[in-house]
Wavefront OBJ file of the C-alpha trace (Angstrom):
o trace
v 88.155 -9.966 81.878
v 91.732 -9.949 83.153
v 93.702 -6.870 84.187
v 96.448 -5.324 82.066
v 99.681 -5.278 84.090
v 101.991 -2.880 82.287
v 105.068 -4.044 84.213
v 105.167 -7.143 81.997
v 104.956 -5.172 78.747
v 107.793 -4.447 76.328
v 106.353 -0.970 75.638
v 106.028 0.095 79.295
v 108.244 2.277 81.505
v 107.941 3.459 85.118
v 105.014 5.777 85.779
v 107.503 8.543 86.608
v 108.818 8.370 83.066
v 107.632 11.107 80.691
v 106.414 8.371 78.340
v 105.338 5.416 80.524
v 103.631 3.694 77.569
v 104.793 3.865 73.953
v 101.152 3.783 72.825
v 99.931 6.087 75.631
v 97.187 3.572 76.417
v 96.739 4.266 80.178
v 96.252 7.969 79.506
v 93.881 7.353 76.602
v 91.575 5.054 78.580
v 91.799 6.567 82.071
v 88.369 8.234 81.769
v 86.739 4.980 80.642
v 88.593 2.268 82.562
v 90.004 2.081 86.090
v 93.774 2.793 85.937
v 95.886 2.244 89.074
v 99.595 1.812 89.910
v 101.616 -1.115 91.200
v 105.415 -1.353 91.514
v 105.733 2.007 89.698
v 103.865 0.667 86.655
v 100.290 1.187 85.539
v 97.595 -1.442 85.930
v 94.385 -1.167 83.901
v 91.652 -3.087 85.657
v 89.185 -5.245 83.708
v 90.897 -4.353 80.437
v 92.959 -6.475 78.074
v 95.370 -4.219 76.206
v 95.580 -5.241 72.561
v 98.865 -3.391 72.071
v 100.750 -5.045 74.914
v 103.705 -7.304 74.157
v 105.435 -9.503 76.714
v 108.991 -8.553 77.655
v 109.743 -12.226 78.202
v 108.530 -13.245 74.748
v 110.602 -10.464 73.197
v 113.757 -11.606 74.992
v 113.139 -15.257 74.117
v 112.788 -14.336 70.424
v 115.129 -11.372 70.235
v 116.784 -12.647 67.047
v 113.418 -12.620 65.313
v 112.297 -9.221 66.584
v 115.535 -7.224 66.748
v 115.195 -5.887 63.191
v 111.424 -5.297 63.380
v 109.694 -2.037 64.202
v 107.796 -3.457 67.163
v 105.184 -0.701 67.375
v 104.204 -1.120 63.728
v 104.274 -4.903 64.114
v 101.851 -4.813 67.055
v 99.584 -2.270 65.313
v 99.294 -4.472 62.238
v 98.648 -7.592 64.305
v 95.693 -5.889 65.978
v 94.208 -3.854 63.145
v 90.433 -4.139 62.879
v 89.292 -6.869 60.472
v 85.960 -6.327 58.807
v 83.830 -7.048 55.746
v 82.153 -4.377 53.653
v 78.611 -4.500 52.287
v 78.276 -1.877 49.563
v 75.006 -0.817 47.935
v 76.070 0.830 44.703
v 75.075 1.888 41.198
v 76.770 1.387 37.850
v 76.751 5.121 37.137
v 78.851 6.138 40.147
v 80.932 3.011 40.667
v 84.194 4.326 39.173
v 84.231 7.033 41.829
v 83.174 4.521 44.474
v 86.082 2.188 43.708
v 88.486 5.139 44.034
v 87.069 5.613 47.509
v 87.415 1.888 48.241
v 91.085 2.020 47.308
v 91.640 5.073 49.491
v 90.463 3.335 52.692
v 93.409 3.392 55.102
v 92.331 -0.002 56.492
v 91.053 -2.248 53.728
v 88.180 -4.738 54.164
v 88.851 -8.465 54.053
v 85.779 -9.175 51.931
v 83.282 -7.045 49.972
v 79.672 -7.866 49.187
v 78.431 -5.655 46.332
v 74.696 -5.047 46.014
v 73.665 -3.443 42.722
v 70.641 -3.226 40.459
v 70.602 -4.389 36.853
v 73.732 -5.723 35.134
v 76.640 -6.109 37.546
v 79.126 -7.272 34.888
v 80.754 -3.835 34.457
v 81.203 -3.571 38.221
v 82.796 -7.016 38.317
v 85.188 -6.072 35.505
v 86.169 -2.830 37.240
v 86.805 -4.652 40.505
v 89.033 -7.179 38.749
v 91.129 -4.383 37.253
v 91.240 -1.892 40.122
v 90.850 -3.723 43.427
v 93.903 -5.167 45.254
v 94.113 -8.925 44.733
v 94.039 -9.743 48.451
v 90.478 -8.365 48.767
v 87.873 -10.953 47.848
v 84.419 -9.887 46.675
v 81.120 -10.977 45.183
v 78.710 -8.906 43.066
v 74.959 -9.443 43.543
v 72.573 -7.968 40.943
v 68.927 -7.391 41.884
v 65.805 -6.166 40.138
v 64.942 -2.522 40.776
v 61.718 -3.416 42.595
v 63.558 -5.241 45.398
v 64.124 -2.812 48.326
v 67.799 -2.371 49.152
v 67.467 -3.558 52.799
v 65.909 -6.787 51.507
v 68.586 -7.146 48.809
v 71.282 -6.502 51.425
v 69.927 -9.251 53.666
v 69.721 -11.778 50.823
v 73.251 -11.003 49.600
v 74.774 -11.238 53.064
v 72.901 -14.463 53.772
v 74.494 -15.902 50.615
v 77.969 -14.865 51.799
v 77.412 -15.565 55.490
v 80.354 -17.963 55.788
v 82.770 -15.479 54.199
v 82.072 -12.237 56.035
v 84.095 -11.208 59.073
v 82.600 -10.832 62.536
v 82.427 -7.065 61.944
v 80.472 -5.610 59.046
v 80.462 -2.116 57.514
v 77.355 -1.248 55.490
v 77.754 1.689 53.099
v 76.378 3.138 49.887
v 78.012 5.340 47.231
v 77.387 8.575 49.131
v 78.339 7.303 52.562
v 81.607 5.686 51.427
v 82.681 9.037 49.979
v 82.030 10.655 53.359
v 83.769 8.048 55.526
v 86.820 7.991 53.241
v 87.118 11.767 53.365
v 87.063 11.647 57.177
v 89.123 8.431 57.499
v 86.363 7.028 59.710
v 87.859 3.539 59.734
v 90.720 4.831 61.891
v 88.173 6.174 64.370
v 86.427 2.802 64.404
v 89.746 0.996 64.862
v 90.497 3.260 67.848
v 87.093 2.667 69.441
v 87.317 -1.101 69.038
v 90.976 -1.682 69.918
v 91.759 1.109 72.401
v 88.562 2.312 74.068
v 86.873 -1.089 73.709
v 83.433 0.414 74.238
v 80.505 -1.983 73.964
v 77.965 -1.083 71.287
v 75.397 -2.691 69.050
v 76.655 -0.618 66.172
v 78.508 2.567 65.276
v 76.597 4.983 63.027
v 77.840 7.956 61.031
v 76.148 11.012 62.519
v 76.486 12.998 59.274
v 74.712 10.513 57.039
v 70.964 11.026 56.670
v 70.003 7.454 55.896
v 67.780 4.704 57.190
v 70.418 2.026 57.418
v 73.504 2.936 55.385
v 76.708 4.070 57.010
v 76.836 1.720 59.995
v 79.555 -0.505 61.407
v 77.975 -3.452 63.163
v 78.754 -6.804 64.729
v 77.542 -9.394 62.218
v 75.518 -11.276 64.852
v 73.783 -8.025 65.792
v 73.000 -7.378 62.139
v 71.276 -10.761 61.804
v 69.289 -10.186 64.991
v 68.234 -6.643 64.053
v 67.422 -7.407 60.435
v 65.147 -10.285 61.439
v 63.411 -8.205 64.102
v 62.818 -5.250 61.796
v 61.880 -7.013 58.552
v 65.239 -6.510 56.827
v 65.764 -2.928 58.024
v 68.092 -1.429 60.595
v 66.564 1.994 61.064
v 67.091 4.358 64.013
v 65.698 1.951 66.574
v 65.426 3.192 70.160
v 66.468 -0.228 71.470
v 69.932 -0.079 69.910
v 72.934 1.756 71.252
v 74.280 4.214 68.697
v 77.750 5.744 68.997
v 78.660 8.612 66.667
v 82.226 8.115 65.465
v 82.590 11.127 63.137
l 1 2 3 4 5 6 7 8 9 10 11 12 13 14 15 16 17 18 19 20 21 22 23 24 25 26 27 28 29 30 31 32 33 34 35 36 37 38 39 40 41 42 43 44 45 46 47 48 49 50 51 52 53 54 55 56 57 58 59 60 61 62 63 64 65 66 67 68 69 70 71 72 73 74 75 76 77 78 79 80 81 82 83 84 85 86 87 88 89 90 91 92 93 94 95 96 97 98 99 100 101 102 103 104 105 106 107 108 109 110 111 112 113 114 115 116 117 118 119 120 121 122 123 124 125 126 127 128 129 130 131 132 133 134 135 136 137 138 139 140 141 142 143 144 145 146 147 148 149 150 151 152 153 154 155 156 157 158 159 160 161 162 163 164 165 166 167 168 169 170 171 172 173 174 175 176 177 178 179 180 181 182 183 184 185 186 187 188 189 190 191 192 193 194 195 196 197 198 199 200 201 202 203 204 205 206 207 208 209 210 211 212 213 214 215 216 217 218 219 220 221 222 223 224 225 226 227 228 229 230 231 232 233 234 235 236 237 238 239 240 241
């Protein structure tokens, strides 16, 4: 991994400045990554800052960027992109979709796992969900365990899901929306850049719901554990709430 050289960044100032980085990145990561100084600017070793923006590129395209809020532009360019796998019920889905719409960072794609008739859920999604979010509803028989149903549904949509996957149920989505957990995940992924197999809600008492996982890790774990991703000692769990 290359080093982040703040001297080249549009958002950087001298280290003597009271605000040497508009995003405060060197200070935020100093306990995790090796931060040094060169030419009165910070250098973050073995770290690629996702909020950096070249001074040269800005100057070369100043007509394009002069009227843009550059901090918001860079934030939006680097916001975490993920798919959501939601195990839900018809009886609580109206509340669940309110929680979906309240997510501060929306998913790119939603896989819905339900039992029985999923038509009402499909109709509600059509009416209430923003058009840019694509989804698919999968209905299963009650005797199919939800981890198995989850695996089958995701296998069907494998080409559509993002590299990062959030698995939730009706109860856990209510909790993560209340605590705006997606912002914590976005911070861990884009700022701290900590390696992990998955991030698990520490408040949710569940075998597999309420986790944010790399899709490749999900496939590996689900195959190893017969469609379940329980509290396995061989996986690294980071509490993000």
